[in-house]
N, C-alpha and C positions, 0 to 999 in steps of 0.2 A: 475707751470702745466697751460698749456692751457684750455681753455673751452670749453673739449669735452661734446657732449651732451649725456648723459649715463645714464641708467635709468633700472628699474627693471620690470617685468610683474605687472600691477596691482592685489592687491591683494596678493602680497609677500612684505616679510621684512626680512631686515639686521638687524644685531644687532651687537651692540660694545659692548666691553667686560664687560662693566660695567653692562649691559643687561644680557648679558651672565651668568655673575656669581651669578646675580638675577633669571636668571630662572633656573640655573642651583639649585640654592637653591629650587624655589620648587618643581623643579623634583626629588631631593634628598627626600623631605617629601614625596611626594607619590610615591616613591620606595620604601621608608623604609617601611611607612603603609602596602604598599601590600604582602610585604615579611613578616613582622609581623604577618597580619592575613593567612599566608600560601600557598598565590598565587606564583607561579614558573612561570619564564620568557619565552618567546616564541618570535619568529621573523618572519613573513612571507614577501615575495617579494612587490617592489612599485607596480609591475603590478602584474595583474591577467588577466587570459583569458575573455574575455568579457561575453562568455557564464555564466562564474562564477558570471558574478556583475549583468550582466542584467537582468529586473524583480522583484530584489528581494528588490526594493527603493520603489517603486512605481512609477507614471508616473513623477513626480516631479524630486526624484533619479537618473530616469535612464535619463534627460534631463541633469543634472548638470554632468554626468560623463564625464572624460576628456578620452578620446579613441586617440589611437595610431596606426598613420597611418602604413598597413604593409610594409615591407622594398621590395625594387626592383622594379618591373614593377605592380605597383600596379593599374593600372588604366586599363589594359589588358584586363581582363573579363568582366569590370562593365556595367551592363545595365543601362544606364542611362534614358531609358524611364521608368523606374521604379518612381513612385510618393511617395512611401512611403519612408520617411526619415530614418528609424530602419533601414531598410531591405536593401539600400544603404550601409548606414554607416558599418554593419554589412559585407558587403561586401569589404569595405577599410578597416577596421579594426577588427583584430582579439585577440588585447590586449586593455586593459584599465588602467588607474591609477587608485587605492585603494579610494573607497570612505569614506570609514569605514574599523574602523577591525573587526567587528564584523561576516561580512558573509565570509572573509577571513578566519577567525577565524572556522566556520563550515565547511568550505573547507579544512582545515586543521585536524580538528578533525574525519572525514571520511579518509581523508588518512592515517593517520598516529593511526588510530584505534587500532589496534594493538600493538602501542607503548604506549600507555596512561594508567596510572591507574585511574578508574572514580570512586566516582566523581572529575573531573578534573579541578583546580583551577589557572588559565593562566593572569598571567598579559603581557600586552605588552602595550609600548611606543615605536611609532613610527609615522609619517606622513601621512596624509592621502591628498589629493586633491577633490577640487569641483571647476564647472564650475559657480561658481554662481557670483551677481554680487557684488563687493567688497562696502565695507561698513563699519562703527565703530562696531568692535567686530565681524566681517564676511569676515573670506578671504579667499582664493582660494589654498593658502598652510598652511597646521599647523598641529600641533602632535595632537594627542588623546592618552591618558594615560586611558588604559581598564583594568577590571579586572571581570573574569566570570568564575559561578561556574557553569559547565554541567553535565547533567551526574542525576539530583538530581532534584527532583519536592517537595523537604522540602521548605515551607515555614521561614525555619528559616533561609537559603539563601537570602532571602529580608531580616531580621533581620539583618547577616550579613553585608551588604550591608549598609545599615543605619549606624548602628557601625563605618563601614569604612570612611565611608561620614564625620561624627562627629569628627571622629579622623583625617583626613586630615584637614578639615577647623579650627577645634579648634589649629594643631600646626601652620595654617599661620595667627591666630587671622583674622580670616575673619565673622562678621557677616550674617550667610544666613537662606533660608529658605527654607525647603524640601516639596515641594511638589509632590503629590503620588493620585495615579487615578487606574482603573483597566480596563482595556481592553473591560474583562468581563463585567462588570456596564453598558460600553459606547456601547456593542451589545445588553442588555437588554433595555436601553434606546431607540435607534435605532428598535427594536424588538416591544415596547408601541409605538413608534411612527408611526410605520405601514412603515419602508423604510429599513426594515434589509438588501437589497440587494443592500442599499447604503451605508454602514457599511462604505468604504473604502473613497467614496466623503465625507463625513458629518467628519469622522477623519480628513481629511487631510487641511478639513474649518476650523473645531474649533481650530486645534493644530495653528491656526493663530490673534487668538483672544487677543493677549497681543500685536500684534507686528500690528492689521488693523483696531481693534475694532468690538464691537457686531454688528454697522448696516453693516459693508462693511462684514463680517464672514454672516450675512444674504443673503448679495449678492451673494455671492461666492454660498451658498449651494441654491438659485436659479439657477445660473449660473450652478450648477454640475447638474438640473435634479429633486431637492426636493421639493415636492410638499407643498406649505405654509400652510396647515393646519398641515402636520409634522412636520415643522419650527416651528409653535405654539406649539407644544406638547414638541419640544425639550429645545426651550430657558428656559424653569421657572426650569426644573433640572438641566440643565448645568451651571446654575445661581444660584445654592441654596447657600444660607449663613447659618450663626448658625457652631456651632462647628463641629468637627469630627463626633461625636456621634449623634448630632441632624442631620447632613445629613446624616447618615447612617439611622436612624429611618424614615425621610422622604423615603428616596430610599427604605425601605421596603413599605410603602404604598404606593408606586409609580410601583411597578413593582413586582406585587405578582404574576403574572402569568408568568413572566417569569424566567424560571428553567436557564439560564447561568446568566442574569442578576444576581440573586440571590446567586450563587455560586461566582460571583464577590464580592459580600457584605462579605460573608461569609469569602471569603479569605483577603479582608480587615480589616476587625474585628478581626482574626486573629493576622495579623501582626500586628496593636496597639497595642493588648494584649500583646506579645512578645517586643515589644516598651519600653511598661511602663512598664515592669518588670524591667528595667537597666536603671540607668539615664547616661544623655547624658553628653560629658563633655561640651558642647558648651552652654549648655538649646537651644537646636535647634529647629527652631517654624516649625512645622510641622504639613502641611494640606492636608486634602481632597480636591483635586480640582478637579473637576466633568467636566470643560473645558479641561483640561489636555489631550491630546491626543495621542502625540509623534506621529506621521504623519508617520512615517515606518510600512509598511503591517506585519510585521514580530513577531512582537509583539502579544502575547495571552493572558496576565495576570495584574500582577501589574508593572504601571511605575513607574519613577520617574523624577524627575525636581529640580534641587537646581538653585536658585538667588540669587544675594549677596543683602542685604539689605540696603546696604547705595550706591551702586553703580545700576546705571540701565543701562544694558548691555545687558539685557535675559540670558538665562539659560547657568550656568558655569558647570554643573554638568547632564548628563541623562541618560536614561537606562530603563529595565524593564526586563520580561519574556518572552521567547522566548519556544514554548512548543515543536516545529516539524522546526528547522531551518535545521538543517542536512538532513532535510527527502528530501530538493530541490535537493541533494546529492545524495540520493538512502541509508540515515541510517537513518531507522525509528524508533519514540517514543524515542527522546534524547532529554528531556529539558533543560534549559539553563534558566540561568537570570544573567546578567550586567550591570555594568555603565561604563562611559566613561566620565573621566574628561579634561573638554577643558581648555587645558594649557593657548591657546591665551587668553581666556577671564580672566581667572583666575590669568596671569599676566597682565593684563589691570587691573583691579581690583586692584590687589596689587600695582602697583607704583600710584595707585589714593589714595589707604588708606595707606600703608607703602613705600614711593617714596625711603627710605633709607634700604629698605630690602636688606639686602647682606649674604652671609656667610662668616666670616672671615676663613675659611678652604681654600676658592677658592683664597685667593690671598697671595702672598707676606708678610711676614711679618717682612722679615731684608733683607738688600741690600749692599753689600758690597764695598764700594770705591776703585776704580783704580788708584793707583796711576804710575804704571807701572810693569814691568815685577818682578822685585824680590817680591816688595810688593804680587802682586797677587800669586806667587809662596805660600806665608806664610798663602795666606787665603783659599786657594783651599781647605786645610784638612781640615779645620774651617767649611766651606761653606759644605763638604761631611757630616761633623760629625754633623751638624744640622740641613741636609737633612733626617739622619739616626734616628736623632730621632722627627722626624715627626712636622719638622717645616719648612715650604714654605719661601725657600729664594733663591736667585739670586745676581751674580756678577756682576757689571756693566764692559761692553766688552771692551771699549776702554778706555786709559788714558787722559780723556778730561778732561777740566776745573772741578772744585771744584761745581762751581755754575750750571753749565749745569748739573752733577751726583744727586745732590741734586735737582733741578728742576726737573729733571726724577722720584724721588722718591716720592717726592711730589705730580705729578699729577698722580700717580699709585695708591696714599695714603697707600703706604706704611708707617708704622709706626717707624720703626727703621734704621737707617743708622749705620751701623759697618766700622770704621776708624782704618788702621794700618800703622802708617807712624816707622818712624825710632828709635823713643823711642820707640814705642809702641813693635816695633819687638823685640827688644835688651833686652825687659821683659818679653814676652811670652804672651802678654799683647793685649787687643784692647780698642778703646773706642767707646762706645756705645752710637750713639744720639738718643733721643727721638724727633721723628719731628713735637710732636705735643706740647709737653712744653717747648722744646728747650733745655731741661738736658742735659748735658754730662757726662758720669761715667766712668772712668778706670778700668774692668773688664776681668778676665780672662772667658775662654770659657765656661766652666761649669756654670760659674754665669750669664753669658747672656743667656745660654740656659734656665737656670730656669727663669730669669727673663721675658725671651718672654712667656715660657710657663704660667707662669701665667695672662696672659691677655686671653688667650685661654679658659682659666677655667671660 
């Protein structure tokens, strides 16, 4: 093969079969948990109208949207004297690739309102795109695995999502910390610091605390026109230490005159009460983190973020409560709450913590050797029967040298090779070779099926 200089766009990845089997295992764990908790699947298009996407994610989100050029003579009616880039973009592009699954879900709910039963519990596993600078754990194309409950403002739904997080990560055998906060508490803190009108700017800045550190967050707050005296009031509360109960007690003292702040405190107390009523499988570390902001504009209540305790890679799951996201599409008072499992980062963590993770269900467990046409005909019914019994199996397509066929099975990690030569055919039997131990036995098909099924259990 000639050395052709070929590549893929930065921030995207190819996946080899072994990687895909591991990814499919993780997808299967998450999908199984979603369905066990009563969520039902939907899908939405990869592209949405820009009018659906723009203005829903804040200034940074709008900048990171991948926009799709209009087809045809798209330059014909463009006003090139316009200096506002967003206005020029809106003339060039009417559609964009989805930035997340939540805003398209809100559009979906409004558009299909009369076809849905509320509260509506949906899950969605699809690709999203962000025009971000690629780096470790951050890609331009990646999957999200979302679960949302919409049409109910009960805080039991927040508890359900906490249980779902525990269910997924205990199945994946990952040690995680669940960080929580409440946007109402953040609004109360901003009110206390006399900068309620700058809540959006504050949340965008403090959401970067883990990435850029406290000093740089302070610089960004100043750049966003937050007064120094306000910053001096914000920081001691945002960095409060102690147990969850101690933090809540300190908040009550610091936010005595903020109705919205106190409402957020009450919500978190209720959620923590539910959480304490049932044991978690994972013995999960649950922290009230007052610096957690989730920079997206649509959150209004409790917010979640999950980080790995063993690998530094940023959040691997996030979400929160949004009280009126459907309102931007004309449907008022439709509260929802949801979380998104970041499959790419979860997969990166899995590769470091459990590099051999795989699902035996996803690979061939047996391969029939091909000696020629007569032997192949003898093997075909046996191959069909094994597949009907739920065993993944295949036959080598060519009557190549035995060494080549065995090398193929070995490279694919196929644990058993089945051989049928002249003697085996006369006796209606097969030779079953264990590729790991090298042991070989003469068995009938039923015995082979039972032996292979035993390794699946």
